[in-house]
N, CA, C and O atoms as a MOPAC input file, in Angstrom:
PM7 MOZYME 1SCF
protein

 N     -9.35300 1   -16.76400 1     1.09200 1
 C    -10.13200 1   -15.87900 1     1.93800 1
 C     -9.40200 1   -14.56400 1     2.19200 1
 O    -10.05300 1   -13.56100 1     2.48600 1
 N     -8.09000 1   -14.53200 1     2.08900 1
 C     -7.35200 1   -13.32400 1     2.45200 1
 C     -7.69900 1   -12.13400 1     1.55200 1
 O     -7.81500 1   -11.01300 1     2.04800 1
 N     -7.86700 1   -12.34800 1     0.25100 1
 C     -8.23900 1   -11.22800 1    -0.62100 1
 C     -9.64900 1   -10.73700 1    -0.30000 1
 O     -9.91500 1    -9.53700 1    -0.36500 1
 N    -10.54600 1   -11.64800 1     0.04300 1
 C    -11.88600 1   -11.25000 1     0.48000 1
 C    -11.80300 1   -10.38000 1     1.72600 1
 O    -12.51500 1    -9.38200 1     1.84100 1
 N    -10.93200 1   -10.75900 1     2.65800 1
 C    -10.76500 1    -9.98500 1     3.87800 1
 C    -10.23900 1    -8.58500 1     3.58100 1
 O    -10.67800 1    -7.61500 1     4.19800 1
 N     -9.30700 1    -8.47500 1     2.64800 1
 C     -8.80200 1    -7.16400 1     2.23900 1
 C     -9.94600 1    -6.31300 1     1.70600 1
 O    -10.05600 1    -5.13500 1     2.04500 1
 N    -10.79300 1    -6.89800 1     0.88000 1
 C    -11.92100 1    -6.14900 1     0.31700 1
 C    -12.91400 1    -5.72200 1     1.40400 1
 O    -13.46300 1    -4.62200 1     1.34000 1
 N    -13.14500 1    -6.57400 1     2.38700 1
 C    -14.03500 1    -6.21900 1     3.49600 1
 C    -13.46400 1    -5.02200 1     4.25200 1
 O    -14.19200 1    -4.08000 1     4.56600 1
 N    -12.16700 1    -5.05600 1     4.54500 1
 C    -11.53400 1    -3.94700 1     5.26800 1
 C    -11.62500 1    -2.65800 1     4.45700 1
 O    -11.94900 1    -1.60300 1     5.00100 1
 N    -11.34300 1    -2.74100 1     3.17400 1
 C    -11.45000 1    -1.54400 1     2.32700 1
 C    -12.87700 1    -1.01400 1     2.30800 1
 O    -13.08700 1     0.19900 1     2.28000 1
 N    -13.85800 1    -1.90900 1     2.32200 1
 C    -15.27000 1    -1.52100 1     2.26100 1
 C    -15.68900 1    -0.71400 1     3.49300 1
 O    -16.39200 1     0.28800 1     3.36300 1
 N    -15.26100 1    -1.14400 1     4.69200 1
 C    -15.73000 1    -0.46600 1     5.90200 1
 C    -14.82900 1     0.65900 1     6.36600 1
 O    -15.24700 1     1.46700 1     7.19600 1
 N    -13.61900 1     0.74200 1     5.86500 1
 C    -12.66200 1     1.68500 1     6.43800 1
 C    -13.14000 1     3.13200 1     6.30100 1
 O    -13.51300 1     3.58400 1     5.21800 1
 N    -13.11800 1     3.84000 1     7.42500 1
 C    -13.49300 1     5.25100 1     7.43400 1
 C    -14.97800 1     5.51900 1     7.54400 1
 O    -15.38500 1     6.68000 1     7.60100 1
 N    -15.80200 1     4.48300 1     7.57700 1
 C    -17.25000 1     4.64900 1     7.69000 1
 C    -17.70300 1     3.88900 1     8.93800 1
 O    -17.82600 1     2.66400 1     8.91000 1
 N    -17.95000 1     4.61400 1    10.03000 1
 C    -18.23800 1     3.93400 1    11.28600 1
 C    -19.46900 1     3.03900 1    11.22000 1
 O    -19.49500 1     1.99600 1    11.87300 1
 N    -20.48200 1     3.41300 1    10.45800 1
 C    -21.66400 1     2.55000 1    10.39300 1
 C    -21.31300 1     1.20800 1     9.74800 1
 O    -21.75800 1     0.15900 1    10.21200 1
 N    -20.52600 1     1.24200 1     8.69300 1
 C    -20.09300 1    -0.02200 1     8.07400 1
 C    -19.16500 1    -0.79300 1     9.00600 1
 O    -19.27700 1    -2.01000 1     9.14800 1
 N    -18.25000 1    -0.06400 1     9.63700 1
 C    -17.30200 1    -0.68900 1    10.56200 1
 C    -18.05300 1    -1.39700 1    11.68000 1
 O    -17.76800 1    -2.55900 1    11.97100 1
 N    -19.00800 1    -0.72200 1    12.31200 1
 C    -19.76200 1    -1.34100 1    13.39300 1
 C    -20.53100 1    -2.56200 1    12.89800 1
 O    -20.70200 1    -3.52600 1    13.64500 1
 N    -20.99500 1    -2.53500 1    11.65900 1
 C    -21.74800 1    -3.66000 1    11.10100 1
 C    -20.92100 1    -4.93000 1    10.94900 1
 O    -21.47100 1    -6.02900 1    11.02900 1
 N    -19.62100 1    -4.80900 1    10.73400 1
 C    -18.80300 1    -6.00900 1    10.50000 1
 C    -18.12700 1    -6.53200 1    11.76200 1
 O    -17.38700 1    -7.51400 1    11.70000 1
 N    -18.36800 1    -5.89800 1    12.89800 1
 C    -17.77200 1    -6.37800 1    14.14200 1
 C    -18.48400 1    -7.63500 1    14.62700 1
 O    -19.71200 1    -7.68300 1    14.69400 1
 N    -17.69700 1    -8.64300 1    14.96300 1
 C    -18.22000 1    -9.86200 1    15.56200 1
 C    -18.72700 1    -9.53800 1    16.96800 1
 O    -18.21500 1    -8.62000 1    17.60900 1
 N    -19.70900 1   -10.26900 1    17.44700 1
 C    -20.23900 1   -10.02900 1    18.79700 1
 C    -19.16300 1   -10.17800 1    19.87100 1
 O    -19.24100 1    -9.54100 1    20.92100 1
 N    -18.16300 1   -11.01300 1    19.61100 1
 C    -17.09800 1   -11.27200 1    20.58900 1
 C    -15.77800 1   -10.59700 1    20.20500 1
 O    -14.71500 1   -11.05000 1    20.62900 1
 N    -15.82600 1    -9.53600 1    19.42100 1
 C    -14.62900 1    -8.85700 1    18.93800 1
 C    -13.74200 1    -8.40000 1    20.09900 1
 O    -14.22800 1    -8.05700 1    21.17700 1
 N    -12.42700 1    -8.40400 1    19.84900 1
 C    -11.44600 1    -7.90100 1    20.80500 1
 C    -10.72100 1    -6.71100 1    20.19500 1
 O    -10.34900 1    -6.73100 1    19.02100 1
 N    -10.52400 1    -5.68000 1    21.00200 1
 C     -9.77700 1    -4.49600 1    20.58500 1
 C     -8.58700 1    -4.34600 1    21.52300 1
 O     -8.74800 1    -4.17400 1    22.73200 1
 N     -7.39200 1    -4.41400 1    20.94700 1
 C     -6.15800 1    -4.30600 1    21.72400 1
 C     -5.45200 1    -3.01200 1    21.33600 1
 O     -4.89900 1    -2.90300 1    20.24200 1
 N     -5.47200 1    -2.03800 1    22.23400 1
 C     -4.80800 1    -0.75900 1    21.97300 1
 C     -3.56100 1    -0.59600 1    22.83500 1
 O     -2.97900 1     0.48800 1    22.88000 1
 N     -3.14300 1    -1.66100 1    23.51900 1
 C     -1.98700 1    -1.56500 1    24.41800 1
 C     -0.72700 1    -1.05500 1    23.71900 1
 O     -0.01600 1    -0.23700 1    24.30300 1
 N     -0.41300 1    -1.50000 1    22.49100 1
 C      0.79500 1    -0.96100 1    21.85900 1
 C      0.72100 1     0.55000 1    21.59000 1
 O      1.75100 1     1.22300 1    21.54600 1
 N     -0.48500 1     1.07500 1    21.41100 1
 C     -0.67100 1     2.51200 1    21.13700 1
 C     -0.66500 1     3.34900 1    22.40600 1
 O     -0.32600 1     4.53200 1    22.37100 1
 N     -1.03700 1     2.74800 1    23.51700 1
 C     -1.19800 1     3.49500 1    24.75800 1
 C     -0.44300 1     2.80800 1    25.88400 1
 O     -1.02400 1     2.03300 1    26.64400 1
 N      0.85100 1     3.09100 1    25.99100 1
 C      1.64300 1     2.47200 1    27.06900 1
 C      0.98600 1     2.71400 1    28.42400 1
 O      0.52900 1     3.81600 1    28.72800 1
 N      0.95300 1     1.67000 1    29.21300 1
 C      0.32000 1     1.76400 1    30.52400 1
 C     -1.10700 1     1.26200 1    30.53600 1
 O     -1.64200 1     0.95200 1    31.60000 1
 N     -1.74000 1     1.17500 1    29.36700 1
 C     -3.09400 1     0.64000 1    29.29700 1
 C     -2.98500 1    -0.87400 1    29.36100 1
 O     -2.30700 1    -1.48500 1    28.53400 1
 N     -3.63500 1    -1.47300 1    30.32000 1
 C     -3.44400 1    -2.89400 1    30.58200 1
 C     -4.48500 1    -3.81600 1    29.96600 1
 O     -4.26400 1    -5.02500 1    29.89400 1
 N     -5.59300 1    -3.28700 1    29.52700 1
 C     -6.68700 1    -4.16000 1    29.14000 1
 C     -6.90600 1    -4.30700 1    27.65900 1
 O     -6.37300 1    -3.55800 1    26.84100 1
 N     -7.70400 1    -5.29200 1    27.34500 1
 C     -8.22300 1    -5.50300 1    26.00600 1
 C     -9.72700 1    -5.29000 1    26.10300 1
 O    -10.37300 1    -5.79600 1    27.02000 1
 N    -10.27800 1    -4.54700 1    25.16600 1
 C    -11.70700 1    -4.27200 1    25.16300 1
 C    -12.40000 1    -5.43700 1    24.46400 1
 O    -12.06100 1    -5.77800 1    23.33100 1
 N    -13.36100 1    -6.04100 1    25.13400 1
 C    -14.02500 1    -7.24500 1    24.63900 1
 C    -15.49500 1    -7.01200 1    24.37700 1
 O    -16.19800 1    -6.40100 1    25.18200 1
 N    -15.94900 1    -7.50800 1    23.23900 1
 C    -17.36200 1    -7.49100 1    22.90300 1
 C    -17.74100 1    -6.30500 1    22.03500 1
 O    -17.20200 1    -5.20800 1    22.17900 1
 N    -18.67600 1    -6.55100 1    21.13600 1
 C    -19.09000 1    -5.54500 1    20.15900 1
 C    -19.58500 1    -4.26300 1    20.81600 1
 O    -19.18000 1    -3.17100 1    20.41700 1
 N    -20.45000 1    -4.37800 1    21.81100 1
 C    -20.99100 1    -3.17500 1    22.45600 1
 C    -19.89300 1    -2.35200 1    23.10400 1
 O    -19.89100 1    -1.12600 1    22.99200 1
 N    -18.95200 1    -3.01200 1    23.78600 1
 C    -17.86000 1    -2.29800 1    24.45000 1
 C    -16.94100 1    -1.62900 1    23.43200 1
 O    -16.47700 1    -0.51200 1    23.66200 1
 N    -16.67700 1    -2.29100 1    22.32300 1
 C    -15.82900 1    -1.70200 1    21.27900 1
 C    -16.52100 1    -0.49700 1    20.64500 1
 O    -15.88600 1     0.53300 1    20.41500 1
 N    -17.80000 1    -0.61700 1    20.36500 1
 C    -18.54700 1     0.51300 1    19.80300 1
 C    -18.54800 1     1.69000 1    20.77900 1
 O    -18.34900 1     2.83400 1    20.37200 1
 N    -18.77300 1     1.41100 1    22.07000 1
 C    -18.73300 1     2.47900 1    23.07600 1
 C    -17.36700 1     3.14800 1    23.10700 1
 O    -17.27400 1     4.37400 1    23.17100 1
 N    -16.30000 1     2.34100 1    23.06100 1
 C    -14.94900 1     2.89900 1    23.04300 1
 C    -14.76900 1     3.83800 1    21.85200 1
 O    -14.28300 1     4.95700 1    22.01700 1
 N    -15.15600 1     3.39500 1    20.65500 1
 C    -14.98200 1     4.22400 1    19.45400 1
 C    -15.81300 1     5.49100 1    19.50200 1
 O    -15.35000 1     6.55900 1    19.10200 1
 N    -17.02000 1     5.37900 1    19.98200 1
 C    -17.86400 1     6.58300 1    20.08200 1
 C    -17.25500 1     7.59100 1    21.05200 1
 O    -17.24600 1     8.79200 1    20.78000 1
 N    -16.74600 1     7.10000 1    22.18600 1
 C    -16.08800 1     7.99600 1    23.14600 1
 C    -14.84000 1     8.62600 1    22.53000 1
 O    -14.59800 1     9.82000 1    22.70200 1
 N    -14.05500 1     7.83200 1    21.82000 1
 C    -12.83800 1     8.33800 1    21.19000 1
 C    -13.17100 1     9.41400 1    20.15200 1
 O    -12.56800 1    10.48700 1    20.13700 1
 N    -14.12100 1     9.11300 1    19.30300 1
 C    -14.51600 1    10.06000 1    18.25600 1
 C    -15.04200 1    11.35100 1    18.86800 1
 O    -14.82800 1    12.43800 1    18.33100 1
 N    -15.73100 1    11.22300 1    19.99200 1
 C    -16.32900 1    12.38600 1    20.64200 1
 C    -15.30200 1    13.32600 1    21.27800 1
 O    -15.64700 1    14.45600 1    21.62600 1
 N    -14.05600 1    12.89100 1    21.43700 1
 C    -13.03300 1    13.75800 1    22.02800 1
 C    -12.44900 1    14.73600 1    21.01800 1
 O    -11.62300 1    15.57600 1    21.37500 1
 N    -12.86900 1    14.63300 1    19.76700 1
 C    -12.30400 1    15.46800 1    18.70200 1
 C    -13.37900 1    16.31600 1    18.03000 1
 O    -14.50100 1    15.85900 1    17.80900 1
 N    -13.01800 1    17.56400 1    17.70700 1
 C    -13.90200 1    18.38800 1    16.87900 1
 C    -13.85600 1    17.90200 1    15.43900 1
 O    -14.86400 1    17.91700 1    14.73200 1
 N    -12.69000 1    17.47700 1    15.02200 1
 C    -12.49600 1    16.92100 1    13.68100 1
 C    -11.67200 1    15.65600 1    13.82200 1
 O    -10.71700 1    15.61600 1    14.59700 1
 N    -12.03600 1    14.63100 1    13.08200 1
 C    -11.27300 1    13.38800 1    13.08900 1
 C    -11.47700 1    12.68600 1    11.76200 1
 O    -12.60900 1    12.44000 1    11.34800 1
 N    -10.37700 1    12.36300 1    11.09800 1
 C    -10.46200 1    11.61400 1     9.84600 1
 C     -9.46100 1    10.47000 1     9.86300 1
 O     -8.39300 1    10.55800 1    10.46800 1
 N     -9.83400 1     9.40600 1     9.18900 1
 C     -8.96200 1     8.26000 1     8.96600 1
 C     -8.83200 1     8.09300 1     7.45800 1
 O     -9.83000 1     8.08000 1     6.73700 1
 N     -7.61600 1     7.96700 1     6.99500 1
 C     -7.39100 1     7.75800 1     5.56700 1
 C     -6.63100 1     6.44300 1     5.37700 1
 O     -5.54700 1     6.24600 1     5.92700 1
 N     -7.21800 1     5.56900 1     4.60000 1
 C     -6.58800 1     4.29100 1     4.28200 1
 C     -5.47500 1     4.53400 1     3.27300 1
 O     -5.72600 1     5.04500 1     2.18200 1
 N     -4.25800 1     4.17400 1     3.62800 1
 C     -3.10200 1     4.35500 1     2.75600 1
 C     -2.78700 1     3.06100 1     2.01100 1
 O     -2.51200 1     3.07200 1     0.81100 1
 N     -2.83200 1     1.94300 1     2.74100 1
 C     -2.43900 1     0.66500 1     2.14000 1
 C     -3.02500 1    -0.48700 1     2.93700 1
 O     -3.22100 1    -0.37600 1     4.14800 1
 N     -3.30600 1    -1.59500 1     2.25900 1
 C     -3.68700 1    -2.83800 1     2.92500 1
 C     -2.74800 1    -3.93400 1     2.45000 1
 O     -2.31800 1    -3.95500 1     1.29600 1
 N     -2.44100 1    -4.84400 1     3.36500 1
 C     -1.59200 1    -5.98800 1     3.02400 1
 C     -2.17700 1    -7.25000 1     3.64100 1
 O     -2.57500 1    -7.26400 1     4.80600 1
 N     -2.22300 1    -8.30100 1     2.84500 1
 C     -2.62500 1    -9.60000 1     3.36600 1
 C     -1.54700 1   -10.08900 1     4.31300 1
 O     -0.35600 1    -9.89900 1     4.06600 1
 N     -1.97000 1   -10.72000 1     5.39800 1
 C     -1.02900 1   -11.28300 1     6.36300 1
 C     -1.55100 1   -12.64400 1     6.79700 1
 O     -2.06600 1   -12.80400 1     7.90300 1
 N     -1.41300 1   -13.60900 1     5.92100 1
 C     -1.94900 1   -14.93000 1     6.20400 1
 C     -3.40500 1   -15.02200 1     5.78300 1
 O     -3.94300 1   -14.12400 1     5.13600 1
 N     -4.02800 1   -16.12800 1     6.16400 1
 C     -5.40700 1   -16.39500 1     5.74200 1
 C     -6.43500 1   -15.45800 1     6.34900 1
 O     -7.43100 1   -15.12300 1     5.70700 1
 N     -6.19600 1   -15.02700 1     7.59700 1
 C     -7.27100 1   -14.30000 1     8.28400 1
 C     -6.89500 1   -12.89300 1     8.74400 1
 O     -7.68500 1   -12.24100 1     9.42600 1
 N     -5.70200 1   -12.41400 1     8.38200 1
 C     -5.29100 1   -11.09600 1     8.85000 1
 C     -5.02600 1   -10.12700 1     7.70400 1
 O     -4.56700 1   -10.50100 1     6.62500 1
 N     -5.33900 1    -8.85600 1     7.99000 1
 C     -5.07300 1    -7.76400 1     7.06200 1
 C     -4.37700 1    -6.66400 1     7.85700 1
 O     -4.85300 1    -6.23900 1     8.91000 1
 N     -3.24300 1    -6.21500 1     7.33100 1
 C     -2.54800 1    -5.08400 1     7.93900 1
 C     -2.96100 1    -3.82800 1     7.18700 1
 O     -2.92300 1    -3.78100 1     5.95800 1
 N     -3.35100 1    -2.81900 1     7.94100 1
 C     -3.76700 1    -1.54600 1     7.37600 1
 C     -2.75900 1    -0.48000 1     7.76200 1
 O     -2.38700 1    -0.35000 1     8.92900 1
 N     -2.32500 1     0.27400 1     6.77700 1
 C     -1.54800 1     1.48400 1     7.01600 1
 C     -2.53200 1     2.63800 1     6.86700 1
 O     -3.23400 1     2.74700 1     5.86100 1
 N     -2.57200 1     3.49700 1     7.88500 1
 C     -3.57500 1     4.55400 1     7.90000 1
 C     -2.97600 1     5.86600 1     8.38600 1
 O     -2.02900 1     5.88600 1     9.17200 1
 N     -3.54300 1     6.94200 1     7.90500 1
 C     -3.25500 1     8.26400 1     8.43200 1
 C     -4.46800 1     8.70100 1     9.22700 1
 O     -5.60900 1     8.54400 1     8.79200 1
 N     -4.20300 1     9.24900 1    10.39400 1
 C     -5.26700 1     9.75300 1    11.25500 1
 C     -4.96000 1    11.22100 1    11.53800 1
 O     -3.83500 1    11.57900 1    11.88700 1
 N     -5.96200 1    12.04700 1    11.38500 1
 C     -5.81400 1    13.48400 1    11.64800 1
 C     -6.98900 1    13.94100 1    12.49300 1
 O     -8.11600 1    13.46900 1    12.34300 1
 N     -6.69200 1    14.87200 1    13.38400 1
 C     -7.76700 1    15.38000 1    14.21600 1
 C     -7.43400 1    16.71600 1    14.84800 1
 O     -6.30000 1    17.19100 1    14.81500 1
 N     -8.48500 1    17.30800 1    15.43400 1
 C     -8.35700 1    18.55400 1    16.18700 1
 C     -9.17600 1    18.38100 1    17.45200 1
 O    -10.37600 1    18.11300 1    17.40100 1
 N     -8.50500 1    18.54100 1    18.59800 1
 C     -9.12100 1    18.28900 1    19.89300 1
 C    -10.22700 1    19.25000 1    20.25800 1
 O    -10.16500 1    20.44200 1    19.95700 1
 N    -11.24400 1    18.71200 1    20.91400 1
 C    -12.32800 1    19.55000 1    21.42400 1
 C    -11.76900 1    20.44600 1    22.51500 1
 O    -10.96800 1    20.01600 1    23.34600 1
 N    -12.19200 1    21.66300 1    22.49800 1
 C    -11.77600 1    22.59500 1    23.53300 1
 C    -10.39200 1    23.16500 1    23.30600 1
 O    -10.23300 1    24.38200 1    23.22200 1
 N     -9.38900 1    22.31300 1    23.20500 1
 C     -8.00700 1    22.78200 1    23.05600 1
 C     -7.71700 1    23.27900 1    21.65000 1
 O     -6.91700 1    24.19500 1    21.46100 1
 N     -8.36300 1    22.68200 1    20.67300 1
 C     -8.07300 1    23.01700 1    19.28500 1
 C     -6.75700 1    22.45400 1    18.79500 1
 O     -6.35600 1    22.69800 1    17.65700 1
 N     -6.07400 1    21.69300 1    19.65800 1
 C     -4.79100 1    21.09700 1    19.27600 1
 C     -5.01300 1    20.07500 1    18.16500 1
 O     -5.93800 1    19.26400 1    18.21600 1
 N     -4.14800 1    20.13500 1    17.16800 1
 C     -4.28200 1    19.19200 1    16.06000 1
 C     -3.20200 1    18.12700 1    16.14900 1
 O     -2.15700 1    18.32000 1    16.77200 1
 N     -3.48100 1    17.00900 1    15.51500 1
 C     -2.49200 1    15.93800 1    15.44600 1
 C     -2.59400 1    15.24500 1    14.10600 1
 O     -3.60500 1    15.32500 1    13.40800 1
 N     -1.52000 1    14.56500 1    13.77100 1
 C     -1.45400 1    13.76400 1    12.55500 1
 C     -0.59000 1    12.55600 1    12.87100 1
 O      0.48600 1    12.69800 1    13.45200 1
 N     -1.04700 1    11.37400 1    12.49600 1
 C     -0.34000 1    10.14300 1    12.83700 1
 C     -0.49500 1     9.13200 1    11.71700 1
 O     -1.60500 1     8.89500 1    11.24200 1
 N      0.59600 1     8.54400 1    11.29800 1
 C      0.55500 1     7.37600 1    10.41700 1
 C      0.83100 1     6.17000 1    11.30300 1
 O      1.82500 1     6.13000 1    12.02800 1
 N     -0.05400 1     5.19600 1    11.23600 1
 C      0.07100 1     4.03300 1    12.10900 1
 C     -0.37000 1     2.77800 1    11.37400 1
 O     -0.78300 1     2.82400 1    10.21500 1
 N     -0.27200 1     1.66200 1    12.07300 1
 C     -0.66800 1     0.38500 1    11.49800 1
 C     -1.62800 1    -0.35400 1    12.41100 1
 O     -1.57200 1    -0.22900 1    13.63400 1
 N     -2.50200 1    -1.12100 1    11.79600 1
 C     -3.47100 1    -1.92900 1    12.52900 1
 C     -3.53500 1    -3.30500 1    11.89600 1
 O     -3.50800 1    -3.44500 1    10.67300 1
 N     -3.61900 1    -4.31200 1    12.74100 1
 C     -3.85900 1    -5.66900 1    12.25400 1
 C     -5.31600 1    -6.02100 1    12.54800 1
 O     -5.74900 1    -6.02600 1    13.70000 1
 N     -6.05300 1    -6.31300 1    11.49200 1
 C     -7.43500 1    -6.78000 1    11.60800 1
 C     -7.43900 1    -8.28600 1    11.37200 1
 O     -6.85700 1    -8.77200 1    10.40300 1
 N     -8.09500 1    -9.01400 1    12.25900 1
 C     -8.29000 1   -10.44800 1    12.08200 1
 C     -9.76700 1   -10.66700 1    11.78900 1
 O    -10.63700 1   -10.20000 1    12.52500 1
 N    -10.03800 1   -11.39300 1    10.69300 1
 C    -11.41300 1   -11.62000 1    10.26200 1
 C    -11.70300 1   -13.11000 1    10.18500 1
 O    -10.83300 1   -13.92000 1     9.86600 1
 N    -12.95400 1   -13.44900 1    10.48800 1
 C    -13.44900 1   -14.81700 1    10.31700 1
 C    -14.87300 1   -14.72500 1     9.80100 1
 O    -15.70600 1   -14.00500 1    10.35100 1
 N    -15.13600 1   -15.46100 1     8.74600 1
 C    -16.48100 1   -15.51800 1     8.15900 1
 C    -17.04100 1   -14.12300 1     7.87700 1
 O    -18.22900 1   -13.87100 1     8.07700 1
 N    -16.17200 1   -13.21900 1     7.41000 1
 C    -16.61700 1   -11.88500 1     7.01400 1
 C    -16.77900 1   -10.88100 1     8.13600 1
 O    -17.21700 1    -9.75600 1     7.89900 1
 N    -16.43000 1   -11.27200 1     9.36800 1
 C    -16.55700 1   -10.37000 1    10.51800 1
 C    -15.18800 1   -10.10600 1    11.13300 1
 O    -14.30200 1   -10.96000 1    11.09800 1
 N    -15.02900 1    -8.91400 1    11.69400 1
 C    -13.80200 1    -8.57000 1    12.40300 1
 C    -13.89000 1    -9.16500 1    13.80900 1
 O    -14.79500 1    -8.84300 1    14.57800 1
 N    -12.92900 1   -10.04100 1    14.13000 1
 C    -12.91600 1   -10.68500 1    15.44200 1
 C    -11.83100 1   -10.11800 1    16.35500 1
 O    -11.88000 1   -10.29700 1    17.57200 1
 N    -10.84200 1    -9.42700 1    15.75400 1
 C     -9.77300 1    -8.84600 1    16.56500 1
 C     -9.15900 1    -7.68000 1    15.82200 1
 O     -9.01800 1    -7.70600 1    14.60000 1
 N     -8.79000 1    -6.63900 1    16.58900 1
 C     -8.06800 1    -5.48300 1    16.06000 1
 C     -6.94200 1    -5.18800 1    17.03500 1
 O     -7.13300 1    -5.18500 1    18.25100 1
 N     -5.76600 1    -4.94000 1    16.47900 1
 C     -4.63800 1    -4.55100 1    17.31900 1
 C     -3.97300 1    -3.35300 1    16.66500 1
 O     -3.52500 1    -3.41600 1    15.52000 1
 N     -3.91800 1    -2.25500 1    17.42000 1
 C     -3.39500 1    -0.98700 1    16.91300 1
 C     -1.94700 1    -0.79400 1    17.33400 1
 O     -1.56900 1    -1.11500 1    18.46100 1
 N     -1.14000 1    -0.26800 1    16.42100 1
 C      0.28500 1    -0.05200 1    16.66300 1
 C      0.64300 1     1.39900 1    16.37500 1
 O      0.03800 1     2.02700 1    15.50600 1
 N      1.63200 1     1.94300 1    17.10400 1
 C      2.00600 1     3.34500 1    16.92100 1
 C      2.79400 1     3.61400 1    15.64800 1
 O      3.01000 1     4.76800 1    15.27800 1
 N      3.22100 1     2.55500 1    14.98100 1
 C      3.95600 1     2.74200 1    13.73300 1
 C      3.60600 1     1.63200 1    12.75300 1
 O      3.16400 1     0.54900 1    13.13600 1
 N      3.81400 1     1.93100 1    11.49900 1
 C      3.59900 1     0.93400 1    10.45200 1
 C      4.56800 1    -0.22500 1    10.64000 1
 O      4.18800 1    -1.38900 1    10.51500 1
 N      5.81500 1     0.10000 1    10.94200 1
 C      6.84600 1    -0.92600 1    11.11000 1
 C      6.47700 1    -1.91700 1    12.21000 1
 O      6.66400 1    -3.12200 1    12.03900 1
 N      5.95900 1    -1.43200 1    13.33500 1
 C      5.58300 1    -2.30800 1    14.43600 1
 C      4.44900 1    -3.24900 1    14.02200 1
 O      4.46200 1    -4.42600 1    14.38100 1
 N      3.48200 1    -2.74600 1    13.28100 1
 C      2.36500 1    -3.58200 1    12.82600 1
 C      2.85600 1    -4.65000 1    11.85500 1
 O      2.47000 1    -5.81600 1    11.94900 1
 N      3.71300 1    -4.23800 1    10.91900 1
 C      4.23700 1    -5.20100 1     9.93700 1
 C      5.05800 1    -6.28200 1    10.64300 1
 O      4.95000 1    -7.46300 1    10.31000 1
 N      5.86600 1    -5.88400 1    11.60400 1
 C      6.67700 1    -6.86200 1    12.34100 1
 C      5.79000 1    -7.84000 1    13.09700 1
 O      6.03300 1    -9.04700 1    13.07000 1
 N      4.75800 1    -7.32700 1    13.77300 1
 C      3.84700 1    -8.18900 1    14.51400 1
 C      3.10300 1    -9.17200 1    13.63100 1
 O      2.75200 1   -10.27000 1    14.06400 1
 N      2.86400 1    -8.77100 1    12.38500 1
 C      2.17400 1    -9.64500 1    11.42000 1
 C      3.13100 1   -10.55600 1    10.66300 1
 O      2.70000 1   -11.35800 1     9.83600 1
 N      4.43400 1   -10.43600 1    10.94200 1
 C      5.41800 1   -11.25400 1    10.24300 1
 C      5.72800 1   -10.76600 1     8.85000 1
 O      6.15800 1   -11.54100 1     7.99500 1
 N      5.51000 1    -9.46800 1     8.61000 1
 C      5.71700 1    -8.90200 1     7.27400 1
 C      6.82500 1    -7.84300 1     7.26000 1
 O      6.93400 1    -7.08000 1     6.30000 1
 N      7.63600 1    -7.78900 1     8.30300 1
 C      8.65200 1    -6.73700 1     8.36100 1
 C      9.60800 1    -6.86000 1     7.18400 1
 O      9.91800 1    -7.95100 1     6.70500 1
 N     10.05900 1    -5.69700 1     6.74200 1
 C     10.90100 1    -5.65200 1     5.55400 1
 C     12.35900 1    -5.58800 1     5.91900 1
 O     13.21500 1    -5.54400 1     5.03600 1

């Protein structure tokens, strides 16, 4: 199943309509490692979609580029991604390479955990080099 999961992640990456389609109704989004001080986990498909729409709306430009995917056991895929954007109003730009662990079951994303670095994501998935 792990190679299938990699293909699912590659299929939806960077396309919000596809991404929203593969979210499980009970999906969890954990952004605590990316945002120190944030205490919660976002639960449920509607709440995750609302979070992403709000996040996307804070930028005049925002792109995600898939750099690499790695299998991490039967149900997890680690994604290395580049994110670039330009803030609304401020025009401030940013660029970030980070890692995300996607957990999939039966073709749906059931959990996402975002990390501020590739190394942190790989370590959390047990793939540190």
